[in-house]
C-alpha positions as CSV (number, residue, x, y, z in Angstrom):
1,X,0.0,0.0,0.0
2,X,1.6,3.3,-1.0
3,X,0.5,6.9,-0.6
4,X,-0.1,6.9,3.2
5,X,1.8,10.1,3.8
6,X,5.1,8.6,2.5
7,X,5.0,5.4,4.6
8,X,5.3,2.3,2.5
9,X,3.0,-0.3,4.1
10,X,2.7,-4.0,3.6
11,X,0.9,-6.8,5.5
12,X,3.0,-8.3,8.3
13,X,0.9,-10.5,10.5
14,X,-2.4,-11.3,12.3
15,X,-2.1,-11.6,16.1
16,X,-4.2,-13.6,18.5
17,X,-4.3,-13.5,22.3
18,X,-4.5,-17.0,23.5
19,X,-4.8,-18.6,27.0
20,X,-2.3,-21.4,26.4
21,X,0.6,-20.6,24.1
22,X,1.9,-24.2,23.8
23,X,-1.5,-25.7,22.9
24,X,-2.2,-23.0,20.3
25,X,1.3,-23.4,18.9
26,X,0.8,-27.2,18.6
27,X,-2.5,-26.7,16.7
28,X,-0.9,-24.3,14.1
29,X,2.2,-26.5,13.7
30,X,0.5,-30.0,13.6
31,X,-2.6,-29.2,11.7
32,X,-1.8,-26.1,9.5
33,X,1.9,-26.6,8.6
34,X,3.3,-23.6,10.4
35,X,6.8,-23.5,12.0
36,X,8.3,-21.3,14.7
37,X,9.9,-18.1,13.4
38,X,10.8,-16.5,16.7
39,X,9.9,-16.3,20.4
40,X,10.2,-13.3,22.7
41,X,8.9,-11.8,25.9
42,X,7.8,-8.2,26.2
43,X,6.4,-6.6,29.3
44,X,5.7,-10.0,30.8
45,X,3.9,-11.4,27.8
46,X,5.1,-14.5,26.0
47,X,5.0,-13.8,22.2
48,X,5.5,-16.4,19.5
49,X,5.6,-15.8,15.7
50,X,4.7,-18.7,13.4
51,X,5.1,-18.8,9.6
52,X,3.9,-20.9,6.8
53,X,5.1,-19.5,3.5
54,X,4.2,-15.8,3.4
55,X,1.6,-16.1,6.2
56,X,2.7,-15.0,9.7
57,X,0.7,-15.5,12.8
58,X,1.5,-13.9,16.2
59,X,0.4,-15.7,19.4
60,X,0.3,-13.7,22.6
61,X,-0.2,-15.7,25.8
62,X,-2.8,-13.9,28.0
63,X,-3.8,-15.9,31.1
64,X,-6.6,-13.3,31.9
65,X,-8.7,-14.5,29.0
66,X,-12.1,-16.1,29.7
67,X,-12.5,-19.8,29.2
68,X,-15.1,-19.3,26.5
69,X,-15.3,-16.5,24.0
70,X,-13.4,-14.9,21.2
71,X,-9.7,-14.3,21.2
72,X,-8.7,-10.6,21.0
73,X,-7.0,-10.1,17.7
74,X,-5.3,-7.4,15.6
75,X,-3.8,-7.0,12.1
76,X,-0.3,-5.6,11.6
77,X,1.2,-3.7,8.7
78,X,4.9,-3.2,8.3
79,X,6.1,0.2,7.3
80,X,9.5,1.9,6.7
81,X,8.4,5.0,8.7
82,X,6.1,5.4,11.6
83,X,6.0,9.2,11.5
84,X,3.4,9.2,8.8
85,X,0.8,8.2,11.4
86,X,1.2,11.6,13.1
87,X,1.1,13.4,9.7
88,X,-2.3,11.7,9.0
89,X,-3.6,12.5,12.5
90,X,-3.8,8.9,13.5
91,X,-3.8,8.5,17.3
92,X,-1.5,5.9,18.9
93,X,-3.2,4.0,21.7
94,X,-0.1,2.0,22.7
95,X,3.6,2.3,22.0
96,X,6.0,2.8,20.6
97,X,7.2,-0.6,21.9
98,X,10.8,-1.7,21.3
99,X,11.0,-5.5,21.0
100,X,14.0,-7.7,21.7
101,X,14.7,-8.2,18.0
102,X,14.8,-4.5,17.3
103,X,11.3,-4.1,15.8
104,X,9.4,-1.0,16.9
105,X,5.6,-1.2,17.0
106,X,2.6,1.1,17.7
107,X,-1.1,0.3,18.1
108,X,-3.9,2.4,16.7
109,X,-7.7,2.0,16.9
110,X,-9.9,2.0,13.8
111,X,-13.2,3.8,13.5
112,X,-15.1,0.8,14.7
113,X,-12.7,-0.2,17.4
114,X,-10.6,-2.6,15.4
115,X,-7.0,-2.8,16.6
116,X,-4.3,-2.0,13.9
117,X,-0.6,-2.4,14.6
118,X,2.1,-0.7,12.6
119,X,5.6,-2.2,12.8
120,X,9.0,-0.9,11.7
121,X,11.8,-3.5,11.3
122,X,15.3,-2.3,11.8
């Protein structure tokens, strides 16, 4: 996607909050052919990225989730410049967050409450 105030944007991943990281990981690996790309911890959360070809899934362990119900999820776009968000007047609700691998991410909220993450890889 081009033309967003100079920030080149491409799809990066879809993230799911899960109650049990290991059982979710096993499901994606065993049944859907994914493999582990990387694991990290950020602010006490366990985060796992899985890939299958060009598809990337982020699993975030959250033990506060209810036993029944939908997982919280977000979509993430990769950009070469996060400053365009300010230029466009897009409010950041969380971040910037610096991850162990050097990535920087910010979270925004869409007009209907959808969570959208923008990530800059270094």
